[in-house]
DSSP file (Angstrom, degrees, kcal/mol; ACC not computed):
  #  RESIDUE AA STRUCTURE BP1 BP2  ACC     N-H-->O    O-->H-N    N-H-->O    O-->H-N    TCO  KAPPA ALPHA  PHI   PSI    X-CA   Y-CA   Z-CA
    1    1 A X              0   0    0      0, 0.0     3,-0.0     0, 0.0     0, 0.0   0.000 360.0 360.0 360.0 131.4  -31.6  -42.4  -19.5
    2    2 A X        +     0   0    0      1,-0.1     2,-0.4     3,-0.0     0, 0.0   0.829 360.0  45.1 -94.0 -36.0  -30.9  -38.8  -18.5
    3    3 A X        -     0   0    0      2,-0.1    -1,-0.1     1,-0.1     6,-0.0  -0.888  69.6-138.8-117.6 144.1  -27.4  -39.3  -17.1
    4    4 A X        +     0   0    0     -2,-0.4    -1,-0.1    -3,-0.0     2,-0.0   0.481  67.6 116.8 -76.0   2.7  -24.4  -41.2  -18.4
    5    5 A X        -     0   0    0      1,-0.1    -2,-0.1     2,-0.1     4,-0.1  -0.337  62.6-142.2 -70.7 150.8  -23.6  -42.5  -14.9
    6    6 A X  S    S+     0   0    0      2,-0.1     2,-0.3    -2,-0.0    -1,-0.1   0.771  82.3  71.5 -87.3 -21.7  -23.8  -46.2  -14.4
    7    7 A X  S    S-     0   0    0      1,-0.1     2,-0.1    -3,-0.0    -2,-0.1  -0.727  89.9-112.8 -86.0 144.9  -25.2  -45.9  -10.9
    8    8 A X        -     0   0    0     -2,-0.3     2,-0.5     1,-0.0    -2,-0.1  -0.393  23.9-139.8 -75.7 148.4  -28.8  -44.7  -10.4
    9    9 A X        -     0   0    0     -4,-0.1     2,-0.3    -2,-0.1    -1,-0.0  -0.942  20.7-165.1-108.8 132.6  -29.3  -41.3   -8.7
   10   10 A X        -     0   0    0     -2,-0.5     2,-0.5     2,-0.0     0, 0.0  -0.807  17.0-150.7-115.0 158.9  -32.1  -41.1   -6.2
   11   11 A X        -     0   0    0     -2,-0.3     2,-0.4     2,-0.0    -2,-0.0  -0.977  17.7-151.2-130.0 118.5  -33.8  -38.3   -4.6
   12   12 A X        -     0   0    0     -2,-0.5     2,-0.5     0, 0.0    -2,-0.0  -0.712   8.0-162.1 -92.4 129.2  -35.1  -39.2   -1.2
   13   13 A X        -     0   0    0     -2,-0.4    -2,-0.0     1,-0.0     4,-0.0  -0.918  28.6-106.6-113.7 137.9  -38.2  -37.3   -0.1
   14   14 A X    >   -     0   0    0     -2,-0.5     3,-1.7     1,-0.2     4,-0.3  -0.238  23.8-124.7 -59.3 147.4  -39.1  -37.2    3.7
   15   15 A X  T 3  S+     0   0    0      1,-0.3     3,-0.3     2,-0.1    -1,-0.2   0.816 111.7  47.4 -64.9 -26.4  -42.1  -39.3    4.6
   16   16 A X  T 3> S+     0   0    0      1,-0.2     4,-2.4     2,-0.1     3,-0.3   0.137  73.4 115.9-100.0  20.9  -43.7  -36.4    6.1
   17   17 A X  H <> S+     0   0    0     -3,-1.7     4,-2.9     1,-0.2     5,-0.2   0.902  73.9  56.1 -60.7 -41.5  -43.1  -34.0    3.3
   18   18 A X  H  > S+     0   0    0     -3,-0.3     4,-1.7    -4,-0.3    -1,-0.2   0.907 111.0  45.7 -58.0 -39.4  -46.9  -33.5    2.6
   19   19 A X  H  > S+     0   0    0     -3,-0.3     4,-2.3     2,-0.2    -1,-0.2   0.929 111.2  52.2 -67.5 -47.5  -47.4  -32.5    6.3
   20   20 A X  H  X S+     0   0    0     -4,-2.4     4,-2.4     1,-0.2    -2,-0.2   0.925 107.9  51.9 -63.7 -39.0  -44.4  -30.2    6.2
   21   21 A X  H  X S+     0   0    0     -4,-2.9     4,-2.0     2,-0.2    -1,-0.2   0.914 108.5  51.6 -56.1 -45.2  -45.8  -28.5    3.0
   22   22 A X  H  X S+     0   0    0     -4,-1.7     4,-2.5    -5,-0.2    -1,-0.2   0.915 109.6  49.7 -64.3 -41.2  -49.1  -27.9    4.9
   23   23 A X  H  X S+     0   0    0     -4,-2.3     4,-2.3     1,-0.2    -1,-0.2   0.878 108.1  53.5 -58.8 -43.8  -47.3  -26.3    7.8
   24   24 A X  H  < S+     0   0    0     -4,-2.4     4,-0.3    -5,-0.2    -1,-0.2   0.856 108.8  48.3 -67.8 -35.1  -45.5  -24.1    5.5
   25   25 A X  H >< S+     0   0    0     -4,-2.0     3,-1.1     1,-0.2    -2,-0.2   0.894 112.3  49.3 -69.1 -39.4  -48.7  -22.9    3.9
   26   26 A X  H >< S+     0   0    0     -4,-2.5     3,-1.9     1,-0.2     6,-0.4   0.875 102.8  61.2 -58.3 -37.8  -50.2  -22.3    7.3
   27   27 A X  T 3< S+     0   0    0     -4,-2.3    -1,-0.2     1,-0.3    -2,-0.2   0.624  98.8  58.2 -76.3  -6.1  -47.2  -20.4    8.4
   28   28 A X  T <  S+     0   0    0     -3,-1.1    -1,-0.3    -4,-0.3    -2,-0.2   0.459  87.4 100.6 -91.9  -1.0  -47.9  -17.8    5.6
   29   29 A X  S <> S-     0   0    0     -3,-1.9     4,-1.3    -4,-0.2     5,-0.1  -0.324  80.0-121.6 -87.9 165.4  -51.4  -16.9    6.9
   30   30 A X  H  > S+     0   0    0      2,-0.2     4,-2.5     1,-0.2     5,-0.2   0.847 111.7  57.1 -68.1 -38.0  -52.4  -13.7    8.9
   31   31 A X  H  > S+     0   0    0      1,-0.2     4,-2.9     2,-0.2    -1,-0.2   0.880 105.9  49.1 -64.9 -37.2  -53.8  -16.0   11.8
   32   32 A X  H  > S+     0   0    0     -6,-0.4     4,-1.7     2,-0.2    -1,-0.2   0.873 111.3  49.1 -72.2 -34.0  -50.5  -17.7   12.2
   33   33 A X  H  X S+     0   0    0     -4,-1.3     4,-2.3     2,-0.2    -2,-0.2   0.922 113.6  48.2 -64.3 -44.1  -48.7  -14.2   12.3
   34   34 A X  H  X S+     0   0    0     -4,-2.5     4,-1.9     1,-0.2    -2,-0.2   0.935 113.4  46.8 -61.7 -47.2  -51.2  -13.1   14.9
   35   35 A X  H  X S+     0   0    0     -4,-2.9     4,-1.3     1,-0.2    -1,-0.2   0.801 109.4  52.8 -69.2 -24.3  -50.7  -16.2   16.9
   36   36 A X  H  X S+     0   0    0     -4,-1.7     4,-2.6     2,-0.2    -1,-0.2   0.877 106.6  53.9 -72.5 -38.6  -47.0  -16.0   16.8
   37   37 A X  H  X S+     0   0    0     -4,-2.3     4,-1.6     2,-0.2    -2,-0.2   0.914 111.0  46.2 -60.9 -46.3  -47.0  -12.4   18.1
   38   38 A X  H  X S+     0   0    0     -4,-1.9     4,-1.6     1,-0.2    -1,-0.2   0.813 110.3  53.6 -65.7 -29.0  -49.1  -13.5   21.0
   39   39 A X  H  X S+     0   0    0     -4,-1.3     4,-3.2     2,-0.2     5,-0.3   0.914 105.6  53.4 -68.4 -46.1  -46.9  -16.5   21.6
   40   40 A X  H  X S+     0   0    0     -4,-2.6     4,-1.8     1,-0.2    -2,-0.2   0.897 107.5  51.9 -62.3 -35.9  -43.8  -14.2   21.7
   41   41 A X  H  X S+     0   0    0     -4,-1.6     4,-1.8     2,-0.2    -1,-0.2   0.902 112.5  44.5 -62.8 -42.1  -45.4  -12.1   24.4
   42   42 A X  H  X S+     0   0    0     -4,-1.6     4,-2.2     1,-0.2    -2,-0.2   0.918 112.7  50.7 -76.7 -39.3  -46.2  -15.1   26.6
   43   43 A X  H  X S+     0   0    0     -4,-3.2     4,-2.2     1,-0.2    -1,-0.2   0.836 106.8  54.6 -67.6 -27.5  -42.7  -16.5   26.0
   44   44 A X  H  X S+     0   0    0     -4,-1.8     4,-2.2    -5,-0.3    -1,-0.2   0.892 107.8  51.1 -69.0 -37.7  -41.2  -13.2   27.0
   45   45 A X  H  X S+     0   0    0     -4,-1.8     4,-2.2     2,-0.2    -2,-0.2   0.897 111.0  48.2 -58.5 -43.9  -43.2  -13.4   30.3
   46   46 A X  H  X S+     0   0    0     -4,-2.2     4,-2.5     1,-0.2    -2,-0.2   0.912 111.5  49.6 -64.5 -41.0  -41.9  -16.9   30.9
   47   47 A X  H  X S+     0   0    0     -4,-2.2     4,-2.2     2,-0.2     5,-0.3   0.873 109.4  51.1 -68.9 -36.4  -38.4  -15.8   30.2
   48   48 A X  H  X>S+     0   0    0     -4,-2.2     4,-2.5     2,-0.2     5,-1.3   0.888 110.8  50.2 -66.9 -35.9  -38.8  -12.9   32.6
   49   49 A X  H  <5S+     0   0    0     -4,-2.2     6,-1.4     1,-0.2     4,-0.4   0.920 113.4  45.8 -65.9 -35.6  -40.0  -15.3   35.3
   50   50 A X  H  <5S+     0   0    0     -4,-2.5     6,-0.3     4,-0.2    -2,-0.2   0.867 123.8  30.6 -75.0 -32.0  -37.1  -17.6   34.8
   51   51 A X  H  <5S+     0   0    0     -4,-2.2    -3,-0.2     3,-0.2    -2,-0.2   0.828 131.0  27.3 -99.7 -32.7  -34.4  -14.9   34.7
   52   52 A X  T  <5S+     0   0    0     -4,-2.5    -3,-0.2    -5,-0.3    -2,-0.1   0.838 127.5  40.6 -99.5 -31.0  -35.7  -12.1   37.1
   53   53 A X  S   <S-     0   0    0     -5,-1.3    -3,-0.2    -4,-0.4    -4,-0.1   0.523 106.0-129.8 -89.7  -7.5  -37.9  -14.0   39.4
   54   54 A X        +     0   0    0     -6,-0.3     2,-0.3     1,-0.1     3,-0.3   0.882  56.8 145.6  61.4  47.1  -35.3  -16.8   39.4
   55   55 A X        +     0   0    0     -6,-1.4    -1,-0.1     1,-0.2    -4,-0.1  -0.431   9.7 140.9-103.2  54.0  -37.6  -19.6   38.7
   56   56 A X  S    S+     0   0    0     -2,-0.3     2,-0.3    -6,-0.3    -1,-0.2   0.867  74.1   6.6 -65.0 -40.3  -35.3  -21.6   36.6
   57   57 A X  S    S-     0   0    0     -3,-0.3     2,-0.3    -7,-0.1    -1,-0.2  -0.990  85.4 -96.3-144.0 156.7  -36.5  -24.8   38.1
   58   58 A X        -     0   0    0     -2,-0.3     8,-0.1     1,-0.1    -3,-0.0  -0.496  26.7-164.6 -70.0 127.5  -39.3  -25.9   40.3
   59   59 A X        +     0   0    0     -2,-0.3     2,-0.4     6,-0.1    -1,-0.1   0.629  67.1  63.2 -95.5 -14.7  -38.1  -26.3   43.8
   60   60 A X  S    S-     0   0    0      5,-0.1     2,-0.2     2,-0.1     9,-0.1  -0.829  80.4-120.2-108.0 145.1  -41.0  -28.4   45.2
   61   61 A X     >  +     0   0    0     -2,-0.4     4,-0.5     4,-0.1     5,-0.1  -0.465  69.3  38.2 -81.8 156.4  -42.0  -31.8   44.1
   62   62 A X  H  > S-     0   0    0     -2,-0.2     4,-2.1     3,-0.1     5,-0.1   0.263  85.4 -92.5  85.0 148.3  -45.5  -32.7   42.7
   63   63 A X  H  > S+     0   0    0      1,-0.2     4,-2.0     2,-0.2     5,-0.2   0.827 122.5  54.1 -63.8 -34.8  -47.8  -30.9   40.3
   64   64 A X  H  > S+     0   0    0      2,-0.2     4,-1.9     1,-0.2    -1,-0.2   0.903 109.5  46.9 -71.9 -34.2  -49.7  -29.3   43.1
   65   65 A X  H  X S+     0   0    0     -4,-0.5     4,-2.1     2,-0.2    -2,-0.2   0.865 111.3  53.3 -68.4 -35.9  -46.6  -27.8   44.6
   66   66 A X  H  X S+     0   0    0     -4,-2.1     4,-1.9     2,-0.2    -2,-0.2   0.895 107.9  47.8 -67.1 -38.4  -45.5  -26.7   41.3
   67   67 A X  H  X S+     0   0    0     -4,-2.0     4,-2.7     2,-0.2    -1,-0.2   0.873 112.4  54.0 -64.2 -37.8  -48.8  -24.8   40.5
   68   68 A X  H  X S+     0   0    0     -4,-1.9     4,-1.1     1,-0.2    -2,-0.2   0.842 106.1  48.6 -71.0 -32.7  -48.4  -23.3   43.9
   69   69 A X  H  X S+     0   0    0     -4,-2.1     4,-2.2     2,-0.2     3,-0.3   0.904 113.3  47.3 -68.7 -44.2  -45.1  -22.1   43.3
   70   70 A X  H  X S+     0   0    0     -4,-1.9     4,-2.3     1,-0.2     5,-0.2   0.853 107.5  58.0 -69.9 -34.5  -46.1  -20.5   39.9
   71   71 A X  H  < S+     0   0    0     -4,-2.7     4,-0.5     1,-0.2    -1,-0.2   0.805 111.4  41.8 -66.1 -23.9  -49.1  -19.0   41.6
   72   72 A X  H  X S+     0   0    0     -4,-1.1     4,-1.5    -3,-0.3    -2,-0.2   0.842 112.7  53.3 -75.8 -43.2  -46.9  -17.3   43.9
   73   73 A X  H  X S+     0   0    0     -4,-2.2     4,-2.6     1,-0.2     5,-0.2   0.893 100.1  60.1 -66.9 -43.8  -44.3  -16.3   41.3
   74   74 A X  H  X S+     0   0    0     -4,-2.3     4,-2.1     1,-0.2    -1,-0.2   0.865 106.8  45.6 -62.9 -37.4  -46.8  -14.6   38.8
   75   75 A X  H  > S+     0   0    0     -4,-0.5     4,-2.9    -5,-0.2     5,-0.2   0.928 113.0  53.0 -70.5 -41.1  -47.9  -11.9   41.4
   76   76 A X  H  X S+     0   0    0     -4,-1.5     4,-2.3     1,-0.2    -2,-0.2   0.942 109.6  47.6 -53.5 -50.1  -44.2  -11.4   42.3
   77   77 A X  H  X S+     0   0    0     -4,-2.6     4,-2.4     1,-0.2    -1,-0.2   0.928 110.2  51.3 -62.2 -42.6  -43.4  -10.8   38.8
   78   78 A X  H  X S+     0   0    0     -4,-2.1     4,-2.8     1,-0.2    -2,-0.2   0.886 110.4  50.1 -63.9 -37.3  -46.4   -8.4   38.4
   79   79 A X  H  X S+     0   0    0     -4,-2.9     4,-2.9     2,-0.2    -1,-0.2   0.912 108.9  51.1 -67.6 -37.3  -45.2   -6.4   41.4
   80   80 A X  H  X S+     0   0    0     -4,-2.3     4,-2.3    -5,-0.2    -2,-0.2   0.936 112.4  47.1 -58.0 -49.7  -41.7   -6.2   40.1
   81   81 A X  H  X S+     0   0    0     -4,-2.4     4,-2.6    -5,-0.2    -2,-0.2   0.933 113.2  48.7 -64.2 -45.1  -43.0   -5.0   36.7
   82   82 A X  H  X S+     0   0    0     -4,-2.8     4,-3.0     1,-0.2     5,-0.3   0.955 109.5  50.8 -59.8 -49.2  -45.3   -2.4   38.5
   83   83 A X  H  X S+     0   0    0     -4,-2.9     4,-2.2     1,-0.2    -1,-0.2   0.928 111.6  49.8 -48.9 -52.3  -42.5   -1.1   40.7
   84   84 A X  H  < S+     0   0    0     -4,-2.3     4,-0.2     1,-0.2    -1,-0.2   0.873 111.4  48.9 -56.1 -43.2  -40.4   -0.7   37.5
   85   85 A X  H >< S+     0   0    0     -4,-2.6     3,-0.8    -5,-0.2    -2,-0.2   0.877 111.0  49.5 -72.5 -32.5  -43.2    1.2   35.8
   86   86 A X  H 3< S+     0   0    0     -4,-3.0    -2,-0.2     1,-0.2    -1,-0.2   0.827 107.3  54.6 -64.5 -34.4  -43.8    3.5   38.7
   87   87 A X  T 3< S+     0   0    0     -4,-2.2    -1,-0.2    -5,-0.3    -2,-0.2   0.418  81.1 110.6 -84.5   3.9  -40.2    4.4   39.0
   88   88 A X  S <  S-     0   0    0     -3,-0.8     3,-0.1    -4,-0.2    -3,-0.0  -0.462  81.2-100.8 -75.7 148.6  -39.9    5.5   35.3
   89   89 A X        -     0   0    0     -2,-0.1     2,-0.3     1,-0.1    -1,-0.1  -0.346  44.0-100.1 -68.8 156.7  -39.4    9.2   35.0
   90   90 A X        -     0   0    0     -3,-0.1     2,-0.5     1,-0.0    -1,-0.1  -0.578  32.4-141.5 -81.9 132.6  -42.5   11.2   34.0
   91   91 A X        -     0   0    0     -2,-0.3    -1,-0.0    -3,-0.1     3,-0.0  -0.836  19.4-113.2 -98.5 130.0  -42.8   12.1   30.5
   92   92 A X        -     0   0    0     -2,-0.5     2,-0.5     1,-0.1    -1,-0.0  -0.316  32.4-118.1 -59.5 139.3  -44.3   15.6   29.5
   93   93 A X        -     0   0    0      3,-0.0     2,-0.4     2,-0.0     3,-0.2  -0.744  36.2-163.4 -87.0 124.8  -47.6   15.3   27.7
   94   94 A X        +     0   0    0     -2,-0.5     3,-0.1     1,-0.1    -3,-0.0  -0.958  60.3  17.7-120.9 130.9  -47.1   16.7   24.1
   95   95 A X  S    S+     0   0    0     -2,-0.4     2,-0.5     1,-0.3    -1,-0.1   0.616  78.4 133.8  93.0  18.6  -49.8   17.7   21.6
   96   96 A X              0   0    0     -3,-0.2    -1,-0.3     1,-0.1    -3,-0.0  -0.841 360.0 360.0-103.9 130.4  -52.7   18.0   24.0
   97   97 A X              0   0    0     -2,-0.5    -1,-0.1    -3,-0.1    -3,-0.0   0.327 360.0 360.0-125.5 360.0  -54.8   21.3   23.5
C-alpha cells in the first residue's frame, strides 16, 4: 500500500483519452498548422460577412433560399473589399532600379 489513507484513491481517465492523445499528436504536425492557417483565413471571411455585410442570420427560409442569399452576399463582400482596396493611398515604389 502506497498511502496510509483508509479510503482508496482513484484516478479517472476519460474514456476517449486515447483519441484525445492522437489528436494532440496530429495537432503538432506541419499539415495541421497549414490547415489551421487556411481555416483562419476562411473564418475571417465569414466573420466579415457576418459583421460588415450584416449577414448575422439568414432571412429567408429553406436551404435553396439560404444558398441564394449567400450567393448574393459573397459578391457584395468582394465589391466592398475592392472599394476599400482601391481607396487606399498610393504607396511609392521603393527599391526598383
